[in-house]
ZATI-752489 format. One line per 4 residues: number of its first residue (from 1); their letters; for each residue x, z negated, y of C-alpha. Coordinates in steps of 0.05 Angstrom, whole numbers, plus 5000, padded with zeros to 4 digits. Example, Ala and Ser with C-alpha at 12.3 -4.5 7.8 and 13.67 -1.06 7.14 Angstrom:
% ZATI-752489
1	AS	5246:4844:4910 | 5273:4857:4979
***
This chain:
% ZATI-752489
1	MKRP	3726:4416:7934 | 3702:4469:7884 | 3630:4494:7887 | 3608:4452:7947
5	FLCM	3537:4479:7946 | 3531:4459:7873 | 3553:4388:7887 | 3512:4379:7950
9	GALF	3449:4407:7918 | 3457:4364:7856 | 3465:4301:7899 | 3404:4318:7941
13	VLGE	3363:4325:7878 | 3391:4259:7851 | 3372:4225:7917 | 3300:4249:7910
17	LAYR	3299:4227:7837 | 3326:4158:7855 | 3270:4146:7905 | 3217:4173:7858
21	LLEE	3240:4126:7802 | 3243:4066:7849 | 3170:4047:7841 | 3170:4059:7766
25	NVIY	3235:4029:7742 | 3288:4000:7788 | 3341:4002:7734 | 3334:4078:7726
29	SIAT	3336:4086:7801 | 3400:4046:7807 | 3431:4085:7750 | 3413:4150:7786
33	VITG	3448:4126:7850 | 3510:4105:7810 | 3511:4174:7777 | 3509:4206:7846
37	IIIC	3567:4163:7871 | 3608:4181:7809 | 3594:4255:7823 | 3617:4244:7895
41	KLSS	3684:4217:7871 | 3694:4268:7816 | 3678:4326:7862 | 3725:4306:7918
45	KSTP	3800:4301:7914 | 3806:4268:7982 | 3823:4196:7998 | 3772:4142:7979
49	IGRN	3743:4144:8049 | 3752:4219:8060 | 3702:4262:8097 | 3682:4300:8035
53	DLLL	3661:4236:8001 | 3619:4216:8062 | 3587:4285:8066 | 3568:4283:7992
57	FLCL	3540:4213:7998 | 3499:4235:8059 | 3469:4290:8015 | 3448:4236:7966
61	CLGA	3416:4195:8022 | 3383:4257:8052 | 3348:4271:7985 | 3321:4200:7984
65	LWAL	3298:4205:8056 | 3264:4272:8042 | 3226:4241:7984 | 3207:4181:8028
69	GYYA	3177:4228:8080 | 3141:4269:8027 | 3107:4209:7994 | 3096:4171:8060
73	EGTS	3054:4229:8085 | 3007:4215:8026 | 2939:4246:8020 | 2883:4258:8070
77	EELE	2850:4192:8090 | 2783:4227:8093 | 2789:4253:8022 | 2813:4186:7996
81	NAKD	2753:4151:8027 | 2707:4204:7999 | 2736:4191:7930 | 2722:4117:7935
85	CSIS	2651:4127:7961 | 2635:4184:7913 | 2599:4224:7968 | 2592:4299:7974
89	LLRT	2633:4336:8026 | 2628:4405:8057 | 2697:4437:8059 | 2730:4505:8067
93	VYVT	2782:4517:8013 | 2831:4573:7996 | 2840:4595:7924 | 2915:4600:7909
97	PSGT	2946:4648:7859 | 2954:4591:7809 | 2880:4575:7812 | 2885:4510:7851
101	LRDM	2847:4500:7916 | 2879:4487:7984 | 2837:4447:8033 | 2841:4482:8100
105	ESKM	2835:4417:8141 | 2885:4372:8106 | 2927:4429:8075 | 2926:4390:8009
109	LLKG	2926:4424:7942 | 2866:4405:7899 | 2843:4417:7828 | 2776:4451:7826
113	DFWD	2723:4433:7774 | 2661:4477:7777 | 2596:4451:7748 | 2575:4520:7726
117	AECL	2630:4549:7682 | 2604:4620:7694 | 2623:4612:7767 | 2697:4614:7749
121	DTVE	2692:4689:7736 | 2672:4700:7809 | 2724:4655:7840 | 2783:4700:7858
125	PGTY	2852:4680:7883 | 2864:4700:7955 | 2792:4685:7976 | 2763:4628:8018
129	LYVK	2705:4586:7993 | 2656:4541:8029 | 2641:4486:7979 | 2598:4425:7971
133	AKVK	2637:4379:7927 | 2655:4307:7909 | 2726:4283:7909 | 2753:4248:7848
137	GIEG	2821:4229:7820 | 2854:4268:7763 | 2849:4229:7699 | 2914:4214:7664
141	KTNP	2923:4208:7589 | 2883:4153:7555 | 2914:4161:7486 | 2987:4162:7463
145	GCFD	3014:4232:7453 | 2957:4267:7489 | 2963:4318:7545 | 2974:4282:7612
149	MEQY	2934:4323:7661 | 2951:4277:7719 | 3026:4288:7709 | 3016:4362:7698
153	YAGK	2980:4372:7764 | 3026:4324:7801 | 3082:4372:7782 | 3043:4425:7820
157	GVTL	3033:4379:7880 | 2960:4365:7863 | 2935:4293:7863 | 2859:4299:7875
161	CLDV	2803:4340:7845 | 2742:4373:7877 | 2680:4368:7833 | 2646:4430:7862
165	ETYS	2570:4429:7861 | 2556:4493:7900 | 2599:4544:7936 | 2596:4609:7974
169	TLEK	2651:4661:7983 | 2672:4676:8054 | 2683:4750:8067 | 2734:4737:8122
173	PRNY	2789:4717:8125 | 2819:4739:8059 | 2890:4746:8032 | 2886:4818:8011
177	LVNS	2955:4819:7979 | 2941:4760:7932 | 2871:4785:7918 | 2896:4856:7903
181	LYHI	2948:4829:7855 | 2894:4788:7820 | 2852:4852:7810 | 2914:4888:7783
185	KCWL	2923:4831:7734 | 2850:4835:7713 | 2857:4911:7705 | 2918:4904:7661
189	AERL	2884:4850:7619 | 2824:4896:7610 | 2869:4955:7591 | 2904:4911:7539
193	EIAF	2837:4893:7508 | 2818:4967:7506 | 2884:4987:7474 | 2881:4932:7422
197	HQVG	2806:4931:7407 | 2816:4967:7341 | 2879:4928:7323 | 2859:4856:7338
201	EDDA	2836:4813:7396 | 2889:4761:7379 | 2945:4811:7394 | 2915:4826:7462
205	AILK	2911:4752:7477 | 2984:4742:7458 | 3006:4800:7502 | 2964:4776:7560
209	TMIL	2999:4710:7554 | 3069:4741:7550 | 3061:4793:7605 | 3007:4766:7652
213	GDRS	3010:4690:7642 | 2936:4690:7622 | 2927:4638:7566 | 2851:4637:7569
217	DLGS	2841:4676:7504 | 2902:4651:7466 | 2881:4620:7400 | 2900:4547:7390
221	ETKI	2926:4562:7319 | 2973:4616:7346 | 2999:4568:7399 | 3010:4512:7348
225	LYQR	3044:4560:7299 | 3092:4586:7353 | 3105:4516:7379 | 3121:4485:7311
229	SGII	3166:4544:7294 | 3207:4535:7357 | 3189:4602:7390 | 3136:4578:7439
233	HILA	3183:4598:7496 | 3168:4672:7484 | 3096:4659:7508 | 3120:4631:7576
237	ISGL	3138:4679:7631 | 3210:4655:7644 | 3279:4683:7656 | 3276:4726:7593
241	HVAL	3214:4763:7616 | 3233:4769:7690 | 3303:4794:7673 | 3275:4845:7624
245	LARA	3226:4874:7675 | 3279:4873:7730 | 3328:4911:7686 | 3275:4962:7668
249	LEWL	3259:4973:7742 | 3334:4978:7760 | 3343:5030:7705 | 3284:5070:7732
253	LARL	3309:5066:7804 | 3379:5087:7782 | 3349:5149:7748 | 3314:5165:7814
257	RLRK	3383:5162:7848 | 3362:5108:7897 | 3417:5072:7936 | 3439:5008:7903
261	NAAI	3423:4961:7961 | 3354:4991:7969 | 3343:4984:7894 | 3363:4911:7897
265	IIVM	3313:4897:7953 | 3258:4932:7914 | 3274:4891:7851 | 3270:4826:7891
269	LFAV	3203:4846:7922 | 3177:4865:7853 | 3198:4798:7824 | 3162:4760:7879
273	LYGV	3099:4801:7872 | 3101:4794:7796 | 3108:4718:7804 | 3048:4716:7851
277	MTGF	3006:4758:7804 | 3021:4713:7744 | 3009:4648:7782 | 3081:4625:7793
281	SDAT	3088:4574:7737 | 3149:4529:7742 | 3189:4572:7693 | 3170:4636:7730
285	LRAV	3187:4606:7798 | 3255:4584:7773 | 3269:4652:7743 | 3248:4690:7806
289	LMLI	3288:4644:7852 | 3351:4651:7810 | 3342:4727:7808 | 3335:4730:7884
293	IVKV	3396:4685:7894 | 3438:4730:7848 | 3415:4794:7883 | 3427:4765:7952
297	AFLL	3498:4747:7930 | 3508:4820:7909 | 3482:4844:7977 | 3532:4797:8012
301	GRSP	3589:4821:7969 | 3596:4754:7933 | 3602:4741:7859 | 3541:4701:7834
305	DLPT	3556:4635:7801 | 3504:4614:7749 | 3510:4537:7759 | 3506:4544:7835
309	CMIE	3446:4592:7829 | 3411:4541:7784 | 3422:4483:7832 | 3400:4524:7893
313	ALLI	3336:4545:7857 | 3324:4473:7836 | 3336:4449:7908 | 3283:4497:7935
317	MVVK	3233:4473:7883 | 3243:4399:7895 | 3243:4406:7971 | 3174:4438:7964
321	NPDS	3150:4385:7914 | 3193:4326:7890 | 3143:4314:7834 | 3164:4379:7802
325	LFST	3224:4340:7775 | 3176:4311:7724 | 3144:4377:7705 | 3157:4390:7631
329	GMLM	3157:4466:7642 | 3209:4462:7697 | 3254:4413:7658 | 3253:4457:7596
333	SYMA	3268:4518:7638 | 3329:4485:7670 | 3353:4456:7604 | 3352:4527:7576
337	VMGV	3395:4549:7636 | 3443:4491:7621 | 3447:4518:7550 | 3464:4587:7577
341	ITGE	3518:4558:7623 | 3549:4520:7565 | 3547:4581:7520 | 3579:4625:7573
345	MLIH	3633:4573:7584 | 3650:4573:7510 | 3650:4649:7507 | 3696:4653:7568
349	LILD	3745:4602:7542 | 3746:4621:7468 | 3719:4691:7457 | 3765:4733:7501
353	RRSF	3782:4807:7494 | 3828:4795:7434 | 3776:4758:7394 | 3751:4819:7355
357	KFLK	3813:4863:7355 | 3814:4864:7279 | 3748:4902:7278 | 3738:4977:7285
361	KKKK	3716:5001:7353 | 3646:5020:7331 | 3632:4951:7301 | 3668:4910:7354
365	GRVK	3612:4915:7406 | 3556:4898:7358 | 3593:4839:7326 | 3613:4812:7395
369	ALVE	3541:4816:7420 | 3517:4781:7357 | 3568:4725:7362 | 3556:4714:7436
373	GLVI	3481:4714:7425 | 3489:4663:7370 | 3533:4618:7414 | 3484:4620:7473
377	SASI	3423:4609:7428 | 3456:4549:7395 | 3475:4520:7462 | 3403:4528:7488
381	NVWM	3376:4493:7426 | 3424:4435:7435 | 3406:4423:7508 | 3331:4430:7496
385	LPLI	3329:4383:7436 | 3315:4317:7473 | 3260:4348:7515 | 3228:4380:7454
389	MRTY	3226:4311:7420 | 3195:4281:7483 | 3143:4336:7490 | 3124:4356:7419
393	YEVP	3148:4295:7379 | 3180:4340:7326 | 3241:4384:7318 | 3244:4452:7283
397	IFSL	3313:4445:7252 | 3326:4518:7235 | 3290:4550:7294 | 3357:4579:7316
401	LLNL	3357:4627:7257 | 3284:4646:7270 | 3299:4659:7343 | 3356:4706:7324
405	IIVP	3303:4749:7290 | 3245:4739:7339 | 3279:4745:7408 | 3312:4814:7398
409	LLTI	3244:4843:7381 | 3211:4812:7443 | 3237:4868:7488 | 3203:4919:7443
413	VIVL	3138:4879:7442 | 3134:4874:7518 | 3152:4947:7530 | 3102:4971:7478
417	GLLA	3049:4925:7505 | 3058:4950:7577 | 3056:5022:7556 | 2995:5011:7513
421	ALLG	2960:4977:7571 | 2975:5036:7617 | 2951:5087:7565 | 2889:5049:7544
425	DYGF	2852:5085:7488 | 2909:5135:7483 | 2959:5080:7468 | 2932:5065:7398
429	ALAW	2997:5083:7363 | 3037:5038:7410 | 2986:4982:7400 | 2991:4990:7325
433	ACHL	3068:4986:7327 | 3062:4924:7371 | 3012:4894:7322 | 3060:4903:7264
437	ILKF	3115:4864:7302 | 3066:4808:7321 | 3042:4805:7249 | 3114:4798:7228
441	YELA	3121:4741:7278 | 3061:4707:7246 | 3085:4715:7175 | 3156:4692:7193
445	CTAF	3129:4630:7228 | 3081:4614:7172 | 3136:4620:7120 | 3182:4578:7165
449	ISIP	3136:4518:7172 | 3118:4520:7098 | 3190:4507:7077 | 3199:4432:7066
453	GTII	3248:4399:7114 | 3249:4454:7166 | 3209:4412:7215 | 3221:4338:7225
457	ITGH	3166:4297:7259 | 3210:4248:7297 | 3157:4214:7340 | 3165:4200:7414
461	IELW	3232:4189:7446 | 3238:4135:7498 | 3265:4154:7567 | 3328:4112:7557
465	QMLL	3340:4146:7490 | 3333:4215:7521 | 3380:4198:7578 | 3431:4169:7530
469	LYLL	3428:4233:7488 | 3437:4277:7549 | 3495:4233:7571 | 3530:4243:7505
473	LGAA	3517:4319:7507 | 3542:4322:7579 | 3604:4281:7564 | 3620:4323:7503
477	TVCI	3612:4388:7543 | 3658:4363:7600 | 3711:4340:7550 | 3709:4407:7514
481	DLLL	3715:4445:7580 | 3774:4403:7603 | 3808:4406:7535 | 3803:4482:7530
485	RRRK	3825:4494:7602 | 3885:4447:7600 | 3906:4446:7527 | 3888:4515:7501
489	PDIV	3961:4537:7489 | 3974:4472:7451 | 3912:4483:7408 | 3934:4555:7392
493	AWFE	4005:4531:7375 | 3977:4476:7329 | 3938:4528:7288 | 3997:4577:7286
497	KRGV	4043:4523:7258 | 3995:4515:7201 | 3991:4589:7188 | 3921:4598:7215
501	KYWR	3921:4666:7250 | 3849:4667:7275 | 3841:4600:7311 | 3777:4617:7349
505	APVL	3729:4611:7290 | 3750:4540:7269 | 3751:4516:7342 | 3682:4543:7355
509	AGIF	3657:4514:7289 | 3687:4446:7307 | 3653:4446:7375 | 3585:4460:7346
513	ALYL	3598:4410:7291 | 3607:4358:7346 | 3542:4381:7379 | 3509:4378:7311
517	VISG	3532:4307:7299 | 3506:4284:7367 | 3440:4320:7355 | 3434:4293:7285
521	LGIA	3447:4222:7308 | 3394:4231:7362 | 3342:4257:7313 | 3358:4204:7261
525	GVKL	3357:4149:7313 | 3290:4168:7342 | 3260:4179:7273 | 3284:4111:7249
529	YNYL	3261:4077:7314 | 3190:4103:7303 | 3192:4092:7228 | 3208:4018:7236
533	SSEI	3157:4005:7291 | 3090:3974:7274 | 3029:3994:7314 | 2954:3982:7313
537	VFLD	2921:4035:7356 | 2848:4039:7376 | 2838:4109:7403 | 2795:4128:7463
541	VGQG	2751:4179:7428 | 2690:4173:7474 | 2625:4159:7437 | 2652:4146:7368
545	DGSF	2704:4108:7329 | 2777:4120:7314 | 2837:4076:7300 | 2899:4075:7256
549	IKSY	2950:4025:7232 | 3023:4042:7225 | 3071:3993:7193 | 3141:4006:7164
553	GKCY	3127:4077:7141 | 3056:4064:7118 | 2997:4093:7157 | 2923:4080:7149
557	IVDS	2868:4113:7191 | 2801:4078:7199 | 2749:4130:7221 | 2761:4185:7271
561	GSTS	2702:4220:7303 | 2663:4229:7367 | 2597:4259:7389 | 2622:4267:7460
565	NDSV	2686:4304:7441 | 2682:4357:7387 | 2758:4366:7388 | 2777:4294:7375
569	GKYI	2821:4313:7316 | 2860:4366:7353 | 2870:4332:7420 | 2869:4258:7404
573	LIPA	2881:4240:7331 | 2937:4288:7312 | 2977:4280:7377 | 2973:4204:7370
577	LKYY	2998:4208:7298 | 3056:4252:7318 | 3072:4208:7377 | 3087:4152:7328
581	GVSR	3124:4197:7280 | 3071:4199:7226 | 3079:4256:7176 | 3043:4222:7118
585	VDCI	2977:4184:7119 | 2969:4138:7059 | 2894:4131:7065 | 2837:4148:7112
589	FISH	2781:4096:7107 | 2713:4125:7126 | 2661:4072:7141 | 2604:4122:7134
593	TDLD	2594:4197:7142 | 2562:4202:7211 | 2596:4254:7255 | 2620:4203:7306
597	HING	2664:4175:7250 | 2688:4236:7211 | 2694:4300:7252 | 2765:4283:7272
601	VEYL	2781:4268:7199 | 2753:4336:7178 | 2798:4373:7226 | 2859:4334:7201
605	LETQ	2842:4349:7129 | 2835:4424:7139 | 2898:4431:7182 | 2947:4389:7141
609	KLYG	2994:4448:7128 | 2990:4474:7200 | 3009:4407:7231 | 3053:4381:7174
613	IKVE	3014:4316:7165 | 2999:4301:7092 | 2937:4259:7075 | 2943:4225:7007
617	NVAV	2875:4191:7000 | 2807:4187:7032 | 2765:4124:7017 | 2690:4117:7025
621	ARGT	2639:4064:7006 | 2624:4064:6932 | 2560:4101:6916 | 2552:4136:6983
625	DIDE	2498:4190:6980 | 2526:4261:6984 | 2491:4288:7046 | 2510:4349:7087
629	NYSR	2567:4314:7124 | 2595:4284:7060 | 2592:4351:7023 | 2629:4384:7081
633	LISK	2682:4330:7079 | 2691:4338:7004 | 2701:4413:7012 | 2760:4401:7059
637	LGDT	2797:4352:7016 | 2843:4401:6981 | 2897:4362:6945 | 2875:4297:6978
641	QLVE	2848:4244:6930 | 2778:4216:6942 | 2770:4142:6926 | 2707:4099:6927
645	LGAG	2713:4026:6945 | 2667:3967:6940 | 2665:3892:6951 | 2723:3855:6919
649	DVVE	2771:3914:6919 | 2840:3902:6950 | 2880:3961:6976 | 2956:3955:6980
653	DTFY	2947:3880:6987 | 2930:3890:7061 | 2857:3910:7059 | 2802:3868:7027
657	ILYP	2736:3905:7018 | 2677:3860:7037 | 2619:3909:7033 | 2581:3944:7001
661	TGTN	2569:3888:6952 | 2553:3889:6878 | 2547:3953:6837 | 2505:4012:6853
665	TSSA	2469:4014:6787 | 2434:3948:6799 | 2363:3949:6823 | 2380:3903:6880
669	AEKP	2437:3863:6905 | 2432:3789:6901 | 2408:3753:6962 | 2467:3731:7005
673	TTAG	2482:3657:7002 | 2496:3615:7062 | 2567:3606:7085 | 2569:3535:7061
677	SGES	2541:3545:6991 | 2606:3567:6960 | 2569:3616:6916 | 2588:3689:6912
681	TGNQ	2554:3751:6885 | 2618:3791:6875 | 2678:3783:6830 | 2706:3715:6843
685	TSAE	2777:3689:6849 | 2801:3622:6826 | 2821:3587:6889 | 2866:3538:6852
689	SGKS	2906:3590:6815 | 2908:3640:6872 | 2898:3696:6822 | 2843:3746:6835
693	TGNQ	2796:3769:6781 | 2768:3824:6825 | 2788:3896:6831 | 2858:3910:6857
697	TSIE	2864:3981:6885 | 2933:4010:6895 | 2942:4074:6934 | 3009:4106:6919
701	SGKA	3031:4177:6910 | 2960:4202:6919 | 2935:4163:6858 | 2884:4108:6861
705	TGNP	2879:4056:6808 | 2808:4039:6830 | 2748:4082:6813 | 2761:4152:6840
709	TNAE	2707:4203:6851 | 2706:4274:6825 | 2708:4312:6891 | 2682:4377:6862
713	SGES	2622:4351:6826 | 2609:4291:6870 | 2604:4248:6807 | 2640:4183:6798
717	TGNQ	2688:4170:6741 | 2676:4095:6743 | 2615:4051:6737 | 2579:4081:6797
721	TSTE	2515:4116:6817 | 2510:4189:6795 | 2487:4234:6852 | 2461:4304:6851
725	SGKA	2439:4348:6909 | 2452:4292:6958 | 2402:4245:6925 | 2420:4178:6896
729	TGNP	2394:4164:6826 | 2408:4089:6831 | 2363:4040:6867 | 2381:4024:6939
733	ISAE	2408:3956:6957 | 2358:3905:6982 | 2377:3860:7039 | 2337:3802:7062
737	SGNV	2336:3782:7136 | 2291:3724:7151 | 2223:3737:7118 | 2231:3812:7122
741	QETL	2253:3850:7061 | 2287:3916:7080 | 2313:3972:7036 | 2383:3997:7051
745	QHSG	2397:4068:7029 | 2466:4088:7003 | 2482:4124:7068 | 2477:4113:7143
749	NDYS	2498:4056:7187 | 2479:3998:7141 | 2519:4025:7083 | 2584:4025:7123
753	LVMD	2649:4005:7089 | 2668:3936:7116 | 2738:3909:7104 | 2788:3858:7128
757	YRSD	2859:3878:7145 | 2917:3829:7145 | 2989:3834:7169 | 3039:3780:7187
761	SVEI	3011:3773:7257 | 2943:3805:7261 | 2877:3803:7223 | 2824:3856:7237
765	LYTG	2753:3858:7212 | 2728:3931:7209 | 2652:3933:7209 | 2632:4006:7216
769	DISS	2561:4012:7244 | 2526:3956:7206 | 2468:3921:7237 | 2451:3847:7237
773	DVEP	2410:3859:7174 | 2474:3870:7134 | 2516:3817:7168 | 2493:3761:7120
777	YIIN	2528:3799:7064 | 2592:3799:7105 | 2587:3725:7118 | 2574:3712:7045
781	AMSS	2633:3755:7023 | 2680:3719:7072 | 2658:3653:7041 | 2672:3674:6970
785	PDFI	2729:3641:6931 | 2758:3711:6920 | 2766:3724:6994 | 2787:3652:7010
789	AWSA	2844:3655:6960 | 2867:3723:6986 | 2863:3698:7058 | 2905:3638:7040
793	MHKS	2962:3684:7019 | 2956:3727:7083 | 2957:3682:7144 | 2956:3715:7212
797	EYRL	2966:3693:7284 | 2911:3733:7319 | 2842:3754:7296 | 2809:3819:7320
801	LKCP	2738:3842:7310 | 2721:3916:7310 | 2652:3906:7340 | 2596:3934:7296
805	HHGS	2558:3997:7318 | 2595:4008:7384 | 2571:3942:7412 | 2497:3953:7396
809	RYSS	2448:3897:7413 | 2424:3900:7341 | 2492:3880:7313 | 2543:3825:7323
813	STQL	2496:3767:7308 | 2513:3697:7330 | 2522:3678:7256 | 2575:3732:7246
817	LQCY	2613:3713:7310 | 2611:3639:7292 | 2635:3654:7222 | 2693:3701:7242
821	QPDI	2711:3672:7310 | 2753:3731:7336 | 2806:3723:7390 | 2794:3794:7413
825	TIIS	2735:3841:7403 | 2743:3916:7407 | 2683:3958:7427 | 2689:4034:7420
829	CGRH	2636:4072:7459 | 2629:4128:7509 | 2639:4118:7583 | 2580:4085:7618
833	NH	2546:4076:7550 | 2547:4001:7545
***
């Protein structure tokens, strides 16, 4: 059996994975076991009941038993009870290098939340704290596409959180090594800020991320720009960074004429200390473990084998924490290694010594390095593709070309950054040179994402789709390896018969054409899968409103804002849109311009180019006063068309506008009639003919056939109220409720855009923040012949009510509920605010 440690380690990991998947999806668990059995048979050439087969199968069972023991141990019963009772505990905890807290009684790792944010600056890794805290669970994601904090911390072995009220630092005991490394890290960060204070704080933040793993000052726009361009990996401390620093140290020790074995030991110690200093992320831990395994092999006089090193490192990580198998950082790191293994396999089998004999000696080395780098980079991109779609919901198609420019300069950036940090104020020239390279990175990424078609928003990829794609890639790789090893002379002879002297280029091109076809089918399949799906999503935005409708390539957003979450656009709305593969929003309907309905919309409008999501139209209630919020919204429209809608308008034959009623130039709207009167104040439709005489609004290609508003002047081009300086010149609408006559201004809750949405299966009444004073208008509009005729042509199975004003007691009157009779009512409000 070849590579026994590789096979045994892989089966142990599969055993752990099978047990972990058992409680989530039995089918995936069974498939994992079957995969393990197949590996047992393929790895052993013995008889069907040979000892090698039994040994490998025992490794599979041992992995499952190890996971059983790990999860059976569970969490501390005392901490679990405290979480349920929500009582404060007094505990002694240790601050780990990664910033998590280790409870000294249960030895559990815990996430620490400090009430006073300023306290975080005084909490140092390597110290012990005596805390008074409440235990709580770590909240998972509550919206599609959002960051899953529960899964992230589970990958670190953390399942509970300490909500720290007060704490005190214990002087003794203290881990002086960890604490000293933390102070070195802080010193280097401070020196970077000093060196780059005249160049730019953003450059210092990027270098702190690259070298020290400190992302606290990294700008979100920089992170998004790098991520969308496909070069986010340069910000993570991974094999590239660890290998670079190790080689630099080896070069220095060689110049000092240190013995080779002693130099190897020093390099290993340096790698471990560097990992501790930077917090040992999954990618860093994998890189350090693989480096140590390779160096130990050299010390023992063995040749290191990259696949075996990868499995041994993975084995160590999953023995420590089986949940790390689901850590995105670790999976991406190992898929990158798989890409390197595939690339080296192709180089070994195709690009041998005679590959570049036709070149001159001076050019041969450079061309060979370029071709090998291209092969390995392409292989890495192929293997990381499914994970990128699952993590970011988009694919940068030509990131390979960008990486060929970016990655070679990374060594210079890191070296210049380190030297500038050591020199401080005297490293201005080095800092300026580093700034120029980082500025080039920014310009290259900006130009890259601005080119149409370079980034495809695919939407989320299901687990079965990702596994199928990896199965195809793995099968193709195995077939290529077997074909080249066993049939290489026949391949060469086939090309020579046809007069092709240089066979390597077409073979290599054919291999990557195969990978390109598999990748293209994967991208197209996921894109089509999400394109054809229909979704109605009510987002958890806290105290506010936010929802969107996606149906066969069309997307409509109805409000998006929150007063309890200022970043609702960045962390909730945009990730949800990308999760469902939305790259174009046909219209955003804004009920009214309160912040809890529009601050997410504002962020989306001003970052359309950055995220690659185009908004065609924004619709508001006709005649809405231009207040401060509305003016700010108008200023962020850009090329987006602003449309005003009123009662009787129909949008794309799916939205019927019920309110505001009448025209804004009238002194008062007519008094609403009762539901049974059959009279209507708006444009009526002949129920017999089924033809509407009202306004039909079509939103296509950014053009509205209704009455658009001039966004710059705030004046309407149709028969609407003219507004200046935020004041309405028309008379406000009068609404009568009982014997009380109230005046409704052209802004605020009672001037919300109210509309009815219809699809084949669902009807939704969107009500904004109206109060019961306005609800008679809604009842009247739903009783009009216009609406009745339109409803007759759009039957639905279920009826949903978007509850007015977040479920306020002053809305949702009995009359409205009796008139609409919803099957389901959606209330959007903050936690414990109902």
